[in-house]
Structures are given as structure tokens and as C-alpha cells.
N, C-alpha and C positions, 0 to 999 in steps of 0.2 A: 709388656709382660716381664715378670720378674724372672730372671735365669740365675741359678745358683753359679757361683765363681768356680772356675775351672780348678780340679785337684791336680796338684803337681804329679808329673809322671812318676818321680821317684818314690812319692807316698804310695802311689797305686802298686808299684812293683813290690814296696814292702808288705803292703796289706795283702796283695795276691801274688806271692812269689813264683807261683807255678804257671802264670799266664803264658810265658814264652814256650814251655814245654807243651801245654795244651794247644796252642796254635802250631807248634810243629808236628803234633800228632794228627791234627785235622789236615794240614797239608800233605802229610804222608799218606793219609787215607784216600784223599782225593787223587793223588799222582798214582797209587798202586791200583785204584778203582780203574782209571784210564788205562794202566798197562794191562790188568787182567781182561778188561772189555776187548782190547786189542788182540790179545793172544787167543781168547775164547773165539772170537770172530774168524781168527785164521784156522782154528781147528773145528769150527761149527759144522762144516759138512761131515766130519768123521765121527762125531759124537752118536753114541746110542739114542739119545733123545735131544735133539736140537731145541725142541719146544721147551723141556725141561731146563736146559742151558740158558734159554732166554729168561725164563722167570726167575731163575737164580740170580742172573745179573740184575734183572729189575729190582728184586728185593735188597741186592747190595747197593744199588744206586739211592735207593729210598732210605735205606738204613744210613748210609753215608751222610744224607742230607739231615737226618734227625741227630746224628752225632755231632756234625759240625754246629748245629744250632745249640744244642745242649752243652757243649764244651766251650763254645766262644761266647755265649750270652747267657748261660744258664747259671743258677746259684752254685756255690761252692759245695754245699752240702749233697747237691744232687749228682755231681760228677762222678763220686765214687760207686754209687749204685748203677749209674749209666755205664761205667766201665764193666761192671760185672755183667749187666745184660749184654753188652757188647761182646764179652767172652763167650757167653752162650749162644749168641746169634752166630758168632764166627765158627764156633766149633760145629753148630749146626750146619752151616755153608759147606764147611770141609766134609761133613758125613754124607753129603748128597753126592759126592763123587762117584760112588759104585753104580749109582742110578744113571749117570750121564756119560761118564768117561769109559771107554772101553778098555779091556785087559790089554789089548794090542798097543793102544796109546800109552797106557802105563808102563807096560814092558819097554816101550820107546822113550821113557823117562818124560812123558807129558805131565805137564802140571794139573793137580787136582783142582777141583772147584774151588775158588777163593784164593788160592795160591798165596802169594806175598801179602794180598790185601788182609789176610786173616791175622797176620803178624801185629798189625796195628792194635789189636785187642791186648797183646803182650805189653806194648808201649804204654797204653791207656792205664792198665792196672799198675804198671810200675810207676807211672806218675802219681796215681791217686793212693797207692798203698806202699810205695817205696819198693825196697829189694824183696821182701817177701811176697808182695803181690806180684812183682814182676817174675820171679821163680815160679810161682804157683801157676800163673797164667800161661807160661812157657811149657810147663808140664801138661796143662789141659789141651793146648793146641798141638803139642807133639803127639799126646795119645790120640788126639782126633785124627792126625795126619797118618799115624800108623794104622789105625783101624780102617780109615777110608780107603787106603792103599793096600791094605792086608799084606803089607811087606815092610822090611826095615832095611834097604839097601844103603850102599854108601851114600846115595843121593839124599834119602830121607835123613840119615845121621848127620849129615852136614847142615841140612835145614834145621835140625833140632839143636844142633851146637850154636847156630846162629841166633835162634829163638832165646836160648838160655842167656847168651852173652848180651843180647839187646836188653833183656829183662834186667839183668844185673847192671848194667851200665846206666840205662835211664833211671832205674831205682835208686842208684847211687846218686846221680845228678839231683834227683828230687829231694833225697835227704839234704844234701849239701845246700840246695836253694832254701829249704825250710830253716835250716840252722842259721844260715847267713841273714835271712830276713828277721829271724828272732833276734839275732845280735844287733842288728840295725835298729830294731824297735827299742831294745832296751838302751841303746846309745842315744837315741833321739830323746826318750824319756828322761834319761839321766841328764843330758843337756839342758832340757826344758826345766827340770827340777833345779838345777844348779842356778840357771838364769833367774828363776823365781825367787831363789833363795838370795841371791845378789840383790835383787830388786828390794825384798824385804829388809835384808841387811841395812841397806842405804837408809830406808824409812825409819827402821827401829833404831838405828845408831843415833839418830837425831832426837829421838824421844824417849823410848822406854829404857834403853841400855844406859843413857846418861842419867835419867832419873834413878834407876837402881844404884848405878855407881855412886851417886850423889848420897842417896840414903845410907849406903854402906859406910862412906866416909864420916858422914856426920854421926852416924850411931857409934862409930868407934870413937869419936871425939867427945861425945856426951857420956857413954859409959852407962853402967846400970841396965835397965830393961831395953833402953834404946840400942845398947850395944849388941843384944840379941836380935833385934830387929834388923840391925845393920848387917850382922852375920847372915841372916836368911836372905836379905837383899843381894848381899855378894854372891852367895850360892846361886840364886836364880838368875844373876847376871851371867855367871860361868855357863850355867845350863843353857841359857838362851843363845849365848855365843856358840857354844858347841852345836846347838841344833842348827843355827843359821850356817855355819860353816861347813859341816859335814852332812847334815839332813839326817832325817829318820831313815832306818834302814826298812825299804819297801821289799814285799813279797814279789818275786817275779812270775813269769807265766808259767814256770816249771815248779812253782810252789817252794822256791828256796830264797833265803834270806842271808844278809851279810852280817855275820857273828861280830866282826871287829867294829863295824859301824854302830851296830846295837849296843855294844858295851861302851864305845866312846861316849854315847849319849848319857852315861851315868856320871860322867866328869862333873865335878863341882869345886867349889872352893876348898873342900876338905878331902875330895876324892880326886885322886890322879890316876888316870888310866892310860896304859901303854899298849899299844896294839899294832899289828902290821898295817902298812900303809896299804897294801892290796886287800881286796875282798877275801873274806873266808865264807864262802858260800856253803851253807847246810840247809837242810829242810826246815822250813819256818817252825814246825812243831819242835824240833830240837833245839833251835836258837831260843824259842820261848821259854823252854825249860832251863836252859843254861842261864838266861837273862833272870829267871826267877831265883835260881840258886845263889847268883852272885847278889842280887838285891837282899836276899835273906842274910847273906854274911855281913853285907854293909849295915843292914838294920841291927844285927848283933853288936856291930862295933859302935853304933850310935846309942844303943841301949845300955851296953854294959861298959863301954869305955868312956863315952861321953858324947854330947851332940856336936862338939866341935872338934873332936878327935880325927886326926888324919888317917886315911886308909889309902892303899896302892892297890890297884888291879892290874895284872900282867897277863897278856894274852900272847900265847907262843904256839908255833906249828913245829912240831917234832916229828921224828920218824914215824910214820903211820898214826899219829895221834895228835890231839889238839890238847893244850895244857892252859888252864886258866887258875891263877892263884890271886887270892885276896888277903892281904896282910895289914896288920896294924900294929903300933908300938905301945899298946896298952899293958896291963899288968899280967895277962895271960890268963888262961883258964885252969883253976886249980884241979889236981888230980882227983878223978872220980866225980868231978861236977857234972858232966854230961849224963853219967849214969844215974846220979841222984835225980837230975831233972827228969829223965825218963820214968823213974820210979814214981815221981809226984804227978806224972801225967803230962809234963810240958814236953811234947815230942817234936818241937820245932826243927831241930837239927836232924833227928832220925828220919822223920817223914818228909819234911818240905825241902831238906837238902839231899841227904844221902839216898833217900828213897827215888828222888828224881834223877839222880846221877847214875844210880845201879840200873834204873829202867832204860837208860840210855846204853847200858853196856859197859859204863866206865867205873871209875874209882874215886872216892872222895878221901883225901888224906888230911891229917891234922897235925901240926907242928905247934906245940905251945909249951909255956912253961913260965913260972914266976919271973918277972922282970924281963922277958924277951918277947913279949908279945904274942900274937896268934896269927898263923898262917894256914888257911885252907887251900888245898891243892885239888883241882878238878881236872880229872884227866879222862878223855873219852876217846874211841877209836876215830880216825879221820873220817871213816864212812859210817857214822853213827846211825844213818837213816836205816841201815840194815838191822841193826841191833833194835831200833825203835819199832820197826815192822814185825820184828819176830816175837816181840811181847805179848 
């Protein structure tokens, strides 16, 4: 019989990072159930309804078994709804207290029905829904506690304090584990991508890159139309080397993309890109817009200065802003030329560049003049995603 290969434990932990917390909640529910059964058996003869107490304990036992199965072997998407159902059942168990426990027992600080067992619902909601879930569940169980006992003495206040602290602590642990697992997933994916690029680089270097380099050299030697082909081959060689060494900027699980890696991919034999070595993570839509603006500026250089004209792209992180400059050493844009182009219906700069930048809440500056080239300066807030969402 065919059996699938076992999955490494580290991979399972990354894919399901909350497993230790869920197992802990199940163990807590079982231990607290045993405790509540023991305490209830001790007080059974004094209860107003021993039969009712037995029925409640039976429901708690069956429900604990249902929770253990659902949280240990159930699908992840079902654990959250099951935690909410547990909150409702736990509150209901707590509200049976006036029917079973006498006032004399409550005056003597006897525990209500469910007692510490019901606090497991707070832990489950905190694991499933993090800090908000833990706090809301603590509020629900606390309200049921006060209503069931019809009092809020120092004992009840201490119980409420413990519930809130448990919800906050476990909710925070759930958030930390989720973030840590996401970082590990990204690191594993990046490591795999880097290994694949290295493998491709070894294969490509012995074939495609050498051919492109040879075409570039021979084209320069032959001149004429062959020189143009050689220039194109050289640009493709640089672009391919850049892709193999830095890779294409991928969109992560949070919908963010590295601006620096995206713009570095524009480097070629005539385009020099300088960007920070560390990632500049922005929303993927924002990076796409900025990439389009820079490409439009480089296309203008190729169209108006020359196909082999050099251009420089500089990416900087300033105080609360990200600045991108695209510069060439061409003849510059004559005064009034952009306004004249708009009047003639050619709105490439006004719409394709300035419109995109302003939509991100940024500014597009232009520094040009006869004999000193052209420099476009794109400046956007470091948190441009807020500007993007508000449009």
C-alpha cells in the first residue's frame, strides 16, 4: 500500500502555528472538568437540585469530548465557529447556577455551575480571534457570572480580572505565533526562490548569457545595423542577470511588494538603478503605480533623448517619505513644451505620470533646462497605502 511521505514537524508547525495553543486549551478543559466534577460531588447533597447538577455535569462532559475532537482533528476554518459555540454553551452552563446552587452556598462563596471550566471558552476565543476575541469572551463569561450569582463581590471581581487577563495573554500569544509563522513562511519561500535562481543562473550562464554577450561584442565590432542588435543583446543580458541575481519582487501574503527589488529589475545597459539593499515593502498596488511612472519616465528618455541614452534611477527613504528620481543628461525639455503637448492632446505626462503620483497622495517634480538634462522627482508618503485607500 502506498503511504505518503511524512511531513516534517517544522513544516506542520508553520502551516498550523496555533496547534500547541489548541492542544493546551483541550488539556485545560479536561483538567478543569475533572476539578468541577470533584467539587460538585462534594457539594452535591447541599444542592437545591442534585439531579439538575448531575445533568449539567453530563452536558459538560459530552461537550468537552466534542470540543476535544473538533480542536484536535477538526479543520482550521471550523475552530473559530466552534469556539463561539463553546462561549454560548459555557455561558448557558453558568446561568443554570440559580436553579441548582442555593443562596446559602453562594453566600458561603461556593462556586457556581461550571466554575473554572467555563473560563476555557475565553481561552478558545482568544486563540481563534486573538486579543479582541479573548476580551469579548471574557466580558460574556463575566456577565453570565454576575447574572448567575446576582452579586458582584470581591470574589466575583477577582474572577473577572483573571478572565480578562487570560483573554489578553492568550490572545497576544496567538497573534505572536501567527506573525512568527508568516515570517517563517516568507523566509522559506525566499530561500527556495534564491536556490532556484542560483540553479537557473548556473544553467543560463553557460548558454543564454554567453550567447547574448557574444552577440553584443560582435555587434559592436561589425557596426551599422549589427551594432543596434548588439546593443539590444547587451541590454537583455544585463536585465537577465539582474533577474537571476535579485529575482522578481513577489507579492506576499499581506498583499505587499518590495519597491526596491521591483525597480532594480529595470536596470539595463543604459539604465542604472540605485536602491537600498533592504526591502521597501509597500502595498502591491502602490508599487505597481510607481513602477509604471518610472517606466513612463524611462520611455520618455528613450523617445526624446535617444535609444542608447543613459538614465539613472535613484530610490531613497527619507523622513516619512519615499523619493524616486529619474534623471538623464539629454538636452532638457524646452520651456512650455509640456503645456503645448497637453494642448495638442498628448497627455502622457499629465495623466500617466502626474495623475498616478497624485492619486497616491504624492508629488511629481520636474527639474529641466537646456543643456542640463531632465530629472523627475517622485515623492510619496511612506504610508502611501492610506492615501490609496482614501481615493
